C-alpha positions, -999 to 999 in steps of 0.1 A, spaced: -14 624 728 -48 637 721 -45 670 701 -57 702 717 -93 710 718 -107 750 721 -139 762 731 -142 798 709 -168 819 719 -174 847 696 -201 875 684 -218 876 650 -248 894 640 -260 899 674 -255 865 686 -232 849 706 -215 815 687 -198 788 708 -180 765 683 -151 739 693 -117 740 671 -82 722 672 -62 753 659 -65 784 674 -41 812 662 -26 848 650 -25 845 615 -13 866 587 -43 891 588 -35 916 615 -62 920 639 -76 888 635 -73 853 653 -73 821 631 -96 794 638 -96 765 624 -98 724 622 -139 728 634 -151 699 653 -185 691 651 -210 662 665 -213 632 643 -252 620 650 -255 584 636 -289 580 654 -320 595 655 -317 626 676 -306 654 660 -297 687 676 -306 712 654 -282 740 669 -253 716 660 -267 713 621 -272 748 619 -237 752 626 -224 727 604 -245 738 576 -225 774 583 -193 766 586 -191 729 577 -170 738 545 -145 764 563 -112 754 567 -102 787 589 -126 816 603 -105 845 605 -124 863 633 -117 899 641 -98 899 675 -125 927 690 -155 900 683 -141 872 704 -156 871 738 -134 840 750 -114 813 740 -107 781 766 -92 748 762 -108 719 768 -111 685 776 -139 674 758 -162 687 738 -197 701 746 -225 716 729 -221 739 703 -245 770 706 -258 802 690 -271 822 719 -289 858 719 -264 881 727 -287 905 748 -306 879 765 -280 847 766 -311 824 754 -304 796 730 -320 807 694 -326 778 678 -353 760 697 -359 723 699 -382 707 676 -416 717 679 -440 692 698 -473 678 681 -503 697 684 -531 680 708 -564 670 693 -590 688 698 
């Protein structure tokens, strides 16, 4: 039986983070939600998602996130992992932009 997967959306420093995790629950710290067993894509190919890499750099060694309950926007139980994201809280646009295209020769 596959383990439950959650999409956790929360506010952090003026940005909206969307992460995937296998564990979500109330923890020993009052007012905080525990988010553990974070799930990141494993890329063996050439194409790398810069947002996923940034999230892995920031949270890759994290065993459990203790998020203040008031910072959580939504927790969804999902069937499969989608694309993780970091968005601007006011506009909803992604913060990390794709790799720049080469400049046109003059």
